[in-house]
C-alpha positions, 0 to 999 in steps of 0.5 A: 546548758550553754555557758554564760559569757565571762563579760556581762552585757549592758545597755549603753544609755538610750542607744538601745545598743546592747554590748559587753561591759568591756569593749576591746579598744583597737588602737594597738592594731594600728598607729599606736604608741610603742607600749600599746602596739599589739604586733602581727596579724596572728597575734591580733587575731588571737587576741580578737578570738580570746576577746570573743570567747570571753563574751566581748562583742564590742570593738572601739576604733577611730579613723585616726588609728589608721587600723580599720582596713586591717581590722576589717580584713582580720575580722574575716579570719577569726573563728568566732566572730559574734553575730551581734558584734558592735563596732564603734568609731570616731572622727576628728583628732585634729581634723576639721569638725565639719559635715564633709569631714565626718561624711567622708570618714564614715564612708571610709569606715563603712567600706574598710569595715564592710558594714552597712551602718555604723552602730555608734559614731563619735567625734574624736578629741574636740579640745576647746570651745572653738572646736565645739563651735565648729561642731554645732555651727552651720556645716559642722559635724553635728549637722553632718551626723544628723544627715547620716542618721537620716540616711541610716548610715549611722545609728547613735552619735557621741563625743569622745575626748579627754578634755573636760569642756567639750564633754560639758557642752556635749552633755548640756546640748542634749544632742548626743547619745554617748560620751566617752572620756579616756583617763577621766575616771580612773583610780588616780583621776576621778574628775568625770564624777567629782565634776558632776559630768556623769551624774548629768549624763545619766539624767539625760539618759546618755551612755558613758564609756571610760576609755584607758582605765590603766591611763596609758599605762602606769595602772597596768604596769605599776611602778615597781621595777618599771624603768620609766612608768607612763601616764598617757604614754608620756613619762609620768610625773614624780608625784604620780609615780609616788602615788601609784606606789602607794596604791600598790601598797594597798593592792598588795594588802588586798591580794589583787594587782593594780591592773585588776584593781583599775579595771574593777574600779571602773566597772563597779561604778554605776554611772559608767556603762562600759570600760574600753581596754587595750591589751596586747596578748590573750593573756593580758585579755584574760587578766582583764576579764578576771578583774571583773570578779575580784571579790573587792567591795566598792569601799575597798576599791575606793581605799586604793584610789584614796591611797593614791590621791594626787594634785589634779594639776599633775594630771592636766587639771583642772581642764585636762587639756594635757596629761600633765602641767605644761611647765613640766614638759621636757624642753625637747618635747615642747614643740610636739606639745604646741603642735 
């Protein structure tokens, strides 16, 4: 009898796409923060093969990762590429949300990834109403995506951002099939649910994807023995470090790691279809897959989150435009933030 994959399959909202419940994020293959970078081609191939062996058939990419040429090349070298592989990608992240821009990005991705059609194309990091006005306006990205769908070059469409207002507008519009929301539903930040966003998306049949369950990356490393814990790959605020320490006290009592709890918390939430994870080695991939079977109840997982309750303002709330309050940005980094 054929062995069942370790990672179960789910249907992503109304898209008709059936994928693994875990998606392998590919930021680390390209232009990534040092703490997220995977490494050389051999290591990347070993990570891809470990993911495919575990039953993962879903890769998450973006043009701003600057990785799709490398990813497309390395996918030809893996021994076990699944026949039903799904690759999602994104366009935006500081670029104009125009029809021309999204078309150029789609054509580039199709070429670099050797695809005939992109299963899921998302608009990447619209930050405010101005961005979304451009998306919805004449000559905007939504208009371009519709044309690409008509031509068969794109199947489903979505919005991927860590900022609440664009997500609200994407859901309310009814125009998109999927939302992806990095860091907005984790052990330390439950804004996507407490705001009602996830429930409204589900009522409209939209797919829901949480990216960055480790929050980049304090919920992967924990805080013990870590010189500079990172939230969103920036130095975490002292209160956040203390909160994660309290979570680790609770995970110790329950016999799991903070990283296992972080993944289990997301995948056990009925309002979320997929968790997008980033790993740097086959061993990290194996640990993430094992987190699907911690044996913890939902009540126990919530108790971990409750142990680390923290003021949302320290995580960039309530609008979640930045990982933490601007008045706490170190002087030497203020120009980077403004840019």
